C-alpha positions in Angstrom: 83.7 175.4 88.4 83.0 174.4 92.1 85.9 174.2 94.4 86.9 170.7 95.6 87.9 169.8 99.1 89.4 166.7 100.7 87.5 164.6 103.3 89.4 165.9 106.4 88.5 169.6 105.9 84.9 168.7 105.1 84.6 166.7 108.3 86.2 169.3 110.4 83.9 172.0 109.0 80.8 169.9 109.6 82.0 168.9 113.1 82.6 172.6 114.0 79.3 173.7 112.6 77.5 171.0 114.6 79.3 171.6 117.9 80.4 175.2 117.6 83.7 174.0 119.1 87.2 173.6 117.7 88.1 170.1 119.1 89.2 166.8 117.7 86.6 164.8 115.8 85.5 161.8 117.9 85.9 158.4 116.3 82.1 157.7 116.5 81.5 160.7 114.3 84.1 159.5 111.8 82.5 156.0 111.8 79.1 157.4 111.0 80.6 159.4 108.0 82.5 156.3 106.8 79.3 154.1 106.9 77.3 156.8 105.1 80.1 156.9 102.4 79.9 153.1 102.0 76.2 153.6 101.4 76.6 156.3 98.8 76.2 159.5 100.8 77.4 162.1 99.8 79.3 160.7 96.8 77.6 158.6 94.2 79.5 155.7 92.7 80.4 157.8 89.6 81.7 160.6 91.8 84.1 158.4 93.8 87.8 158.2 92.9 87.4 154.5 92.4 91.0 153.5 93.1 92.8 152.9 96.5 95.2 155.6 97.4 93.4 158.3 95.4 91.5 160.9 97.5 87.9 161.6 96.8 87.0 165.2 96.1 84.1 166.9 97.8 82.3 170.0 96.7 80.5 172.3 99.1 77.2 170.6 98.0 78.6 167.2 99.1 79.4 168.7 102.5 75.8 170.0 102.7 74.4 166.6 101.7 76.6 164.8 104.3 75.5 167.2 107.0 71.9 166.5 106.2 72.6 162.8 106.4 74.3 163.2 109.8 71.4 165.3 111.1 69.0 162.5 110.0 71.1 160.0 111.9 71.0 162.3 115.0 67.2 162.4 114.6 67.0 158.6 115.0 67.0 157.3 111.4 69.0 154.2 110.7 72.0 154.4 108.4 70.3 152.4 105.7 67.2 154.6 105.9 69.3 157.8 105.7 71.1 156.5 102.6 67.9 155.5 100.9 66.2 158.8 101.8 69.1 161.0 100.7 69.5 159.2 97.4 65.7 159.5 96.8 65.6 163.2 97.6 69.0 164.2 96.2 67.5 166.3 93.4 65.4 168.2 95.9 68.4 168.7 98.2 70.3 170.1 95.3 67.5 172.6 94.6 67.3 173.5 98.3 71.0 174.0 98.4 70.8 176.4 95.4 67.9 178.3 97.0 69.9 178.7 100.2 72.9 180.0 98.3 70.7 182.5 96.5 69.1 183.7 99.8 71.5 182.7 102.6 70.5 182.7 106.2 71.9 185.5 108.3 72.4 183.8 111.6 72.6 186.3 114.5 71.7 189.2 112.3 68.5 191.2 112.4 67.2 191.3 108.8 64.1 193.4 108.2 61.2 191.6 106.4 61.0 194.5 103.9 64.7 193.7 102.9 64.0 190.0 102.5 60.7 189.7 100.7 61.2 186.0 100.0 61.5 185.3 103.7 58.5 185.2 106.0 58.2 187.4 109.1 59.7 186.0 112.2 57.1 183.9 114.1 57.2 182.2 117.5 55.2 179.5 119.1 54.1 180.5 122.5 51.8 178.4 124.7 50.8 176.4 121.6 49.9 179.5 119.6 51.7 180.8 116.6 52.2 184.6 116.7 54.5 187.3 115.4 57.7 187.7 117.4 58.0 190.2 120.2 57.5 193.9 119.2 61.2 194.5 118.8 61.6 191.6 116.3 58.2 191.4 114.6 59.4 193.3 111.6 62.3 190.9 111.2 62.6 188.2 108.5 62.9 184.6 109.4 66.0 183.5 107.3 66.1 179.9 108.7 65.6 176.8 106.6 63.8 173.7 107.7 63.4 170.2 106.2 60.4 168.2 107.1 59.9 164.5 106.3 56.6 162.7 105.8 57.0 159.1 106.6 55.1 155.9 106.2 55.6 152.8 108.1 54.5 149.4 106.8 54.3 146.3 108.9 56.7 143.6 108.0 54.8 140.5 106.8 56.3 137.1 107.3 56.2 134.7 104.4 55.3 131.2 105.5 
């Protein structure tokens, strides 16, 4: 059974992961999280406590989903767009989260490609060209994870 956490420790963990600093959470950050919560990210209606005075419980996956939502806000998406997108891709996010747990990134560690066959070799973009990393790291595995979003924009039509 997954371990549950309260909102405060989840927010502290995300804030520290984003800033790499142990400092108080700014009110603007808390406001973003509160608005996302009102819009159903990361807890669905059925996952919420539902009664005033009862704390909601968050799993590690909920923290991951909330962090993705906050990164989307930082990328310039509007809060409503983030909520709609996250709800739409929630199944894919759950699969990605499981994949990450099965093959976690090793930040700051040099993992050889032969030891991580599911990870590609470390590549770099240099002067617009993609190439293997420098000779020292070219046999290293790239253990990072990326999310890309294809978007469509539709003009708003006025109804007369």
